[in-house]
Each structure stands twice: as structure tokens, then as C-alpha cells.
C-alpha angles and dihedrals in degrees: 000000000000118000093246091049090052089052095052095048091053090050091048094048090047092051093045092051088052093046095052097045119124111297095202093077115122120246117267136199126260132194116245107236108178127153107302087204094053123130123274108206116214108236135165121233129201123234089253091053093047090047090050093050090049092051090041094055096184143011127234120216119199123212134173136218141267101055120261103205138235089016102042119028124161112191123208090261089061092252113146117213140149137097095310091045088054092054092042086054091053088052091049094048095043095048093038092225123123117245117215117204119219116191121210131190098241143008092255093056094051091048089049091050090050090052090050091050092246089131134021105225143345135219140230091038119157140184088286090063094048094047103037102030096037095230133144117250124211125221110302123259101181137023123250114206116167112230138177117233126190146167113290091212093046090115092203126114114233096179096120128055121320094241110154092004116142114226127186123208139172113255100245104035100092136350109270091227090062090056095049094049090055096041108023094174100055131101107232121204123191120220129187095234143009091252093059092042097052091038090059087056093046091054096045101254093119135019102227141018119220119207144111118303098246096053091043093054091043095056099037128061120039095344117069112336104024093178090063122088132172108263102189145322112281121243088246132116113270119236141172138244114245140143119278126220141171114271088242093061095083096142092053091044092055092049094048090049093050092052094046097047092047091062109103117235089246091055092041090054091043092061095047091046087061089068095044093259113147129222106299103225092137135266110275118230112248092226088060093048098046129043122236095268093052094043089053092048090050095048091052091046109040097147116063127196111226121200103205127176118237128218090025096126127213094014101050139345138138126245135216087275093062088240121132116250135178139067096299093051093046092052091047089050091053092049090051091050090053095044096041092240132140120224129215114194127224114195115224131186096218144002091259092057090051087052090053092050090053093049092050093048090243092124133027102212141012138173116252135188105232137205121212090210096057135057121242113271113272116286094018133101127197129217121223116291108275096176134034130181139166129254116237133189118237131198142171118284093247093045122108107202120180096229095184094059099041094133091057094053123085097224130167107225132184115231131181113256111265092006111153088229090075089071091052091051094051093044103042105019105046093166094056118097112213118208113198121228127185095239145354094275088052092060089053088053093055090048095048090049092050093245090128137023096228145355126228114207136138122291094245092050090046095052093042097050094042095047091047106030119013104030111163089008103075132025135200105242104184148314114293116229123309094284112119129202112247123196125195140161115265119216133175113259092237092066103065091152090057090048090051094048091050094045092051092049093049089050089057090058106093118221088249092056090046091052090048089054095049098035089063090068101042118104128012113353121171105232123182106219126187113232093238096060093042101048105017095143091056090047091048090053091046090047091053091047088048094048093050090049090050091055091049091047091049090059093041093050084053090054094042093051088066088054095045094057089056093044095049092073092046091047091051088052091046095048088052091054089045091051088046090053094042090054089042094054097034092048095049108108091217117084110257125182141167126213132187126230091278091054096248116144114255102169139359135165129238096266090059089056094046092049091054097036095235142114131253092246094051090050110039114092092015121126121224088256091057089046097047097028095150093046106059096162095061090041092054087046093054093042090051090052091049091052092048090052094047095042097040100032087222123129122239123212120178144135114261139175115246119199112211096176140343095295102015111096125167135187111229135185097228129193131185120193127187116256112224135189124225088271095053098256114144106229100164144336134267116216143176144153145197126222114257096168097112093044090050092045087051092047091048093048088046089050090046091051093044088050092050093045089051092050091047090049091048091048089048092048089049093045091049092046091049092046090048089055095042093046099043093048097064091033089056089056093042092051093043094048093045089051091052091046089049093051090046090051092054084055092053091251122124107215101203094171092060089047095047092050092048090050092050091050090045088054090050090050090050090052090051092051090049088056092051091048088048090068093057090043091054092051096044092045091243098113109118140195129232105200117202134164112266144155109260095205093053092049092052094043094049092056096042093049090059093049093042086061094046090045092053088047088058091044095253127139109237121194132179114200120191114200089187142006113293098193098118133133109228141168103250141147095241094192094052093042092053090044087058097049095040094053094048094048091043089058090045091053096041092055104038116083100174137010124037149308119220134191118199116192125188132172121201115190108225097182139331088285105030131058131172124228118207118191121183116186114191128182134175093222129130095291131217131266120243090245094052092042088064091059104038090094089058125098116275092359129146139173116276090233094054099121094164121121121271090239089065098053127050092196093230087134129192095295096099092047090053094047093049091051092052091046086056089053094253139104140245118206128181129205124179146146131199114274089357101085136242136280121196119192121203122187120180128173111218137193116232122238139181111258130187124181111245128214112255097253124145122216111238117237105269122237120217115251087223138017113264134204109236127191113202123191124194133141094213110078095210094055090049090050093050091046092048092050092047092051094043086053086057090054100254132133111244130201118183137206130185096218143008098263091056091043089052090055092048093048092048091053099038144042120249132171094199136026116196110188137179111238099219115052139134127257091018125006129215094261092056091043088054093052096046091051093049092047091051092047091051094046096048097036092240124162106261112254119224109257118190122189121223115196139156092217094097097199133127088226086059093054091046089054093050091051091047093053088056104267117141096220143352130227126197120224130280095053114204127200090252090053092050094041088056090064091068101041109117089338095270114222098194116107091229117074120190110251094223139005111245118183121221109257137195110155099352143005119218096183096111092044090051088050094046092054090044089239097301107148095203089053091049093048091051091047091051092047086055092051090050093049093049090049093052091052091046090057094055093047090051092053092049094050094043087054090048089047086232100163093177094053091049093049089052092049092048091051091049093050091045088060094055092044089054089058094058092032093240093168097181093053089047092055092049089054092050091050093052090046092055094046092050092047090049089045089231128148104290103185095104092046093048089050091048093052093046089052093050089051094050091048094049092046087055095048090047090052094051091048089052090052095048095049100043095097096052094043093048092046 
């Protein structure tokens, strides 16, 4: 269905729904909405009229639904407007009285309300209301001429009688009997509204619409039903529209009449013109306009065929609805309305085609452009001119035409074919070269394509085309010549009656009406063209080219079909191969992809998509930058690899890192191959990879394990080398001294000095072995502490004094800062504490070549019983990297930047220090940076204890009160021999056994006061022997014998195990005479026996001298006197060497004195000797060091003299 038909249908349905709504609804009020700028006539009212209006107060106007446009229109917001509303507004404004509007459902209801007095008057009343309803009408305000309107495209001639014709009318317009009397043969149909009545005609339900001329004209034409036009005046009495009142409302009637008759004709016409109503001078009867011959011809030829040129805007064109539009069509429609004719349109391409149709009697009329200087073409006649227009010259926007000198310019101008202006150009402008176009739009195409300099067309055409198609591209320069365009209606010369009818009809159209018809099409009008009408030449050329191409294609297809048959088999085979290749590639578990020269993905297999967690749609056509958008560096790397392969033609195989997601990285073995055409041209790349992440991880783990193994091996090698050096050095001394002592013994001389040196070196070797074993104990958790009461400050000072001397020897500054007093008695394992501090300071000294080493000590009292020691050891050495610092506390680990010789580092590490700190309940933390030095922080919680300095007095080796029988058990013969000699030297009888079984038999068969047994032996160990003895004693009721275990496993856990098995005590190898003698002092009954006798010491310790002199006071006094004499001589030698600045002698003296100081364990003197040795070695100023040494010698001499005096009585007694 066409768009206009759809619109009319919607309007009709809407009006019918309104018309057939419930009729029982109550009346409602509406707002009078007339023209606010309407006239207000000046009238004079009598006193009675003014009194009546004042008493009345307001007037009520009755209106019925549905609407009766343009007289009665009620909008959706209950506003009442229309022609009747405008005149009611004039009455209200003139009489200065408000008018209220009441709306009723039907005309009968509003008339009944008027009769009841519910309303004062009603509008749009005609003679039917006056005669049939017996109402009084006011003065008229509009004419009412019945007319018949029908479809303009009906194609049926209604020139005869109206028998059988279907006519539609609104129910309250005229009495039906009047219609049937005038037209007895028609079929009259009544409708509730004008909308529904005219809609039934528009859609073919009825043939004609009967109504007043104003409503018919308002609804038809371009407004609502554009396929409806007025056919003729109806043969019914004419009337006028007025207001209706009751006959008893004479005062109101007089007032309304006074107002309506006071409206001037100009104001009256202005009100009507607002609604599109033309000047009401009456519809002339056709019989009066035409003579008898013309009327007869018209009645016989009601339908005219009109040849109308298409695409001739704004004069004539056809829209999408196939209806004619434009100035010419509107004029012809007006002529047909006046003459009572119907038009059938014939579309033509040009004026020449229309002329040919007229000559061939294929059309009745056409519009022609006429020339006053030429006669009409042969066989045609023209009506009087109905439209005139000027010719203008049009040029491009950038053109600068001299419009005043056109005749002197050789211009190429475009002109419409057969246009009379051609004659003017040829006559008056000989230099111009006219080029002919089919139509006006064709002249603009020629101008726009620079084929001509200007175009000459009518003003209306120029304005229309410029505004709609070429705005801002061309311009109108000026009026061209005095020649005007004239338009007339062309008719065949054999139809003079038709020419006369058209001429007379045109004569009835006033100039104002003609201007209204033409002005509608001036300016910018939106016109929906079809492409065929607008550019038919281009289409025709295109169709010709297309036809030629199709013919060529037809022959080509025939030739190709022969090729296709041969190719089908090859294609099938190729498809099979492609399918095979696709399955092969897609089924391959390795990712494979293909990219073009720009890097965009062309093809990939399923494994590629799975690896990248994506879909084919997301990946195809994407470049590597789009896939790796947030990883531009890797995208650049891949793109450069692609370019190298494409430009160089060489494959690239390498390992890469592929990032799947934010935290998912894989190592792939990636290959890129050139992708070539059959001609060898590289058009892309083929790539793929396989995941080697797991293999790489295994290789990395293997390399890491290998590196760790190598480091451990190197650490062990370093350790063994160092231990070999550290062990062989004292062993060399021990063996040498023992050989010297043996040689002296053969000569009958007891070489005590050699034995003493061998014993000291053996003790040093024992301590070294203990340190080595401490590593294993720390790792196995068997390391133990032996807490004793000690002075915290003395422990720290003793270690720092040693390392201060060593630091000075190396050229380093050593400082000890005490943030608080360190003079506290504490429970601590002094050996382990010194071991921790010595190891840390040793490392600091070892890895610091310049700068300083500082120790900061601070004690914080937590409570009366607890305090906290904080030590901070800093150095300016080479430092340790963060990675190495994480492994320094691991077994056999050293820093990666440790370039020291293996001879300088045992590799014991900081593990034992950290373990000892943790065993003491403290912490050890390390902070270091490469080349920035190292800081080690030690925090230890300690228990306070009472500590009193003891006089340096050694306990003599106790002699047993009585000779005891002792059974010793050891599987090592040398140990049995040594132990037997030691006990024999103490005066005891010794019996030996080489295992527990042999010892058990000896015990069962003999009597022994003491059993000393090794813990680990073959056949039966010491534990089993103890259990057997204790069981026998228990079963036989014997007195328990004392059993002492002897083991090389120096652990507290080992002591606890011995006691648990039933032993009375446990000694750790090697057993000294003092240790053995302690077993017989006061006959201790405790189960725990001290492993060694350690004399309290303050400035010196004479335990070794006492042992050396076998407790003889005279011998000890003589030995001390020798010490004092030597010290006095050494002082003199030091002073002499210092005066001579003989550093070598000073160094030798310090070294000799140091040896004697170590015998009596005079630590302060030992430290002073170390300091002087270092100063002399570094060739520094030694005055301070010499003074310190001399002071220490004097102080030690004083103390030894005091000791001698205090011990004279015991020794002499």
C-alpha cells in the first residue's frame, strides 16, 4: 500500500473509532480557542442590551462531536477552534462577555440542549437546521454550497445521470429526502463525520462525497485525501452557515447579528483565509460559464489525458505516489475543478515527447513553453499564457562573469532543448555558443562538470535546483535579456471546444490565486526522485555497457565451462589434498600459524588457539601488536624476526619466552620459516613452537644443584685444606717436642719444656677439633651449653683485646664502644660466647682490607634477674650481596665475592654462631651490601648472677688418702697404657681390659673400688657393661662400685646417657691428670664430676705451673722468681731497643715475653705483646705500645710478688 493510502486509512479508522464511541457519555466543557488577533468591531449597545449582558454574565455555545473541519475542531487538550470558534471569539470580545463551550456526543443532543435552555446558541447551522429543527439563524458568517467530490484517478465518466452512483454524506448536513429528490437514482450512505464519509470515497467504497464546498476543499487536495477533488456543484439549494438560537432568544439574536454585520469584508475574509478558504464569491454554474456547444463537449469528454513532463521541477514532476506535482499540475487541477473535468496523467520525458503525443491523439492536453514571436507548431493551438517567468544566467560559485557585457563574451552556455531562449541567443548574442540539454537539471550537470561557462534557464527552475541540489556550488548571476518564459496549455487544433473550455477556466483564476499556486513551489522543496528519472542517460549508458559486458561474459562463460569441466576433477583432488593438509596441521599437537607480510594472522591450528587461550575469531586478522598489546617489547622482537625472515628468506630457530597471561610464562623452542608462492615470492611466514618449559626448568634445577654441589665441594675442599693445615701445624710441634723429650730421656734428662710445649699444642689441637665437631653438633642439634658464672665485661674485653691487636697489625682501626656498663655477673657459657664473638670478629678482620672494625656493646636491664646484651659488629669490608647473605648460614657456604685463599678461611661459616645464639635464646642478624661493609647484630638474654673475683690460686693435684684398685676398660691399647700410667702416677693399682665382656669377668672375679670404661667398644660397650654390673650388684645385694664413663663424644647428651645407664660420672677425652685427680678429691658422692679443673682467674693463672712443679711450693716460688727476674731484664732490653728505634728487636722481645705470659695466662700482658708486634711489623710509632707493655710488666710483677708473699706460709708448711 502506498504511503498516502496508509495515512488516509489511519485517519479514517481513527475518525470512525471516535464516531462510534459510546453515545451515552455526558457532555463536557471545552476551552474557546479562537484567533487572538481577530477583529473587534465597534458597535453601540442600548441600555437594555447592556443590562441584559450584565445580567446574563456568560454565554454557552453548544458543539457536537465528531469534528466538522474546518468549522468545528476539538483538540486533544479540549481546546475548541475552527471557523465557528473564530467568529464566536469575535462575539465574545466585542460584547465583552465570556463564552463557555459545552461538547455533546451528537448533533441531536446539542439541539435538544438548546431547546432545553442548557446552552444559549450553537454554531455551523445551515438552512437544514432552520427548516427541519425550527430554529432561528443569525446573520451568516460563511457560505454553504453543496458540491460533489470524487477521486481524481477514478477513470470513470460521470457526465450522464447519477443512476447507481454511491454517494457518502455526514448525517446532519442535509435531509436525505432533499438528496433523493434531486438525484433519485443514487445510493446515499450516511456517515457519522466528514472524515469517514470522504475516506470511504478515497478508498473506493463510494463514488462521491456530498458536502459543503468549504469542508470538501479543506479535506481534499494536498491536505488529507490528496486523491480527492471537487467534481461539480450539486443540484441542491445553496445556503449559509450561521449561529442557531431558540426563537425566544431575541435579545441575544439581535446582539449576535449586530456583531456579525459589523465585521468588515476585509476582516471577514482574513478570518476565513486563516483556514485556507478562498474569496467567497460563489461557485459559478458551469452552464453560465460555458455555452451549449462547450457544455455538450464537456459532458461527453469528462476525462482528459494530460501529457505532463517529468523531472521538470518545479513546473512538473511525478512523486513516489505516482501523482503529478508542480506548478503546471496544480494549475491544470484547478482548471479541471472549475470545468468539472477529471485528469489522467501521462508521464513524458520531455516537451517534445508531449508534443508528439498531442499530434498522435495519444493525449488531449499538454503544457508548452511558448514564444510570442513564433506560431504554434502545426496541428496545435495554445491557450492564453497562464504563467510567466524571467530567464536568468547561472554560473559556478567561483566564476566571475561580466553580466553587463554578455553580448561581447564568447561563452559556452547550456540551454534546455526547444526552449525559446535559444532564438534570443542566436539573434542577440552571436558570440555565445549554446549547448542543448534534455532538461533544466541537465544544464546544471554540464555547468558543474565545466563543459559550459554558464546556464540559462527560468528563474523558478534556477532557484529550485540551486536550493535543492547545487547549493554553494553554483550561483544566479543576473536576469538574462528581456525575454520572458511563457507557459500555455497546448491542445490539438481539432478540439476547439476543449481549447475554449480551458481558456475560459483559466480566465476565472484570479492573479492572486495563480500566485498562490506558483509560490508554493518556489524555493527549497524536498522532492523524492527515483534515480531512473533523475539520471536516465547515465543509466542508459550503464545499461548499454552492462549489456555489452553480459554478451561478452556469455561467450566467456561458454569458454570457461569447458575449462571448468577439466578443473572440477583437479579441484576435487586439490580439495582432498587441502582437507588432508588441514587435518594434518589442525591435528598436530604443536602450535602452527601463518602470517602475511604485514604480520596479520592468516591461519592457525587448534593447538595454537589452546596455547593462547583464545578463539579463531579473536585471533584471525590480528597483528602481533594486537595480540601482545601490553607487551610491546616482545611484540617488537617478534615483528623484527618476521621481517628478517621475509626480507632475507632465511629461517630463524630460537628459544623464546611466551607470555600466556599476566603470571603464566612459558619457554618455547620457536621457529619461523618463509612462506613462498609457486613463483618463489615470499608473501608471509610460517611459524610454530613446542613447549620446553619443563625441560628448561629441569636444566635450571640441574644447573642449580650442580652449582650447589660444586660450591659444597669447593667449601669442603677449602675446609679440608684448612683443617689439614691447622691440624698438621700443631701435630708437627707435638711430634717434634716428643722426639726431643724422648732423646733427652734416653740421656737421663727430663725435658719438661718440650713436654710442656707439646702439651700446649695438643690442647690447641683439641680445641680445634672441638670447633670442627661443633658444626656437626649444631646441625644435628646436639650442641650443648655449659653455663658458669662470669663477668660479662671481662669476657667481651678479653676477645676484643686480641682482635684489636690483630686489626692494628692489618692496618685497621678497631673500636669498642660501651653504651652502658658491662660490669655484670651473669650465667653464661664463656667458651661458647667467646666462640661466637671471635668468629664474627675473625670474619670482619678477614674480609676488611681498609677502614675500621667497631664493636658496640649495650646492656639493658629487663628485671632484677634478667638483662639483655646487644652487640653490633660493623666493618667496612667488601660486603655481601643479598643473594649470598641468604645462604651464609648454610653448611659449607661462603659469599660469592670471597676471593681469599682457602688457607685463610676454614669455611666453618656463621652457622655455629647463629645456632649458639639461638640456643642461648638470642638472635643473630646480618645486614650487608656489596662494597658497603657488613653489620652483624647479636642480642642475648642473660640471667644475672653474683660474681666475685677470685684470687689466682691453682688447686694442687690431689693425692688419694689410700691406694685404690681401679679397673680400666678401653679397646685402644695406647689409651689403656696412658690411662694406666696416669693412675699409677697418682698411686693407684690398675687392672685393664680391652672390652666390656673381659672387664665384666675381671670384676666378677676381683674387687675394685673404681671402674673407668670407654663408652664405645666392640663385643660389649661401656653402657652394656654398666648395666650388667648394676644388675649383678642388685641381684647379689653388693655395694655399688663407682663407675666413670670416658668418651670422646663431648656432649652433654652423652653425659646424660652415661648417668642414665647407671654410671656415677662421665669424663671427656683426653683425660688429664687434673681431671683424674678430681675423681678422688674428698671422695665426691655427686653423680656429676667436673670434666676439668679450671682455676678462677683474674690477672694470671698458675694452674699449669703448679702442675708442672707437682704442687711443690719451693719449686713454684723458684719458678716465679725466675719469671720476675726475666721480666726485669726484658724491661731493660725493651727500653734499650726503643731508644735505638730497633723495631726488629722490639718485635722479637714482644714475641718472647708473649710466650711466658701465655704460660701463666696473663691475658693483659699477652694483648700488649700482640699490639707491640703489630706496630713493629707495620713500622708505626711504637711509643704508646711500648709504654703499655712496660706498664703491664710492672703490674704483673707486682701481682706475682703479692701472690708469693700470700702463699709463703702454706708452701713452707
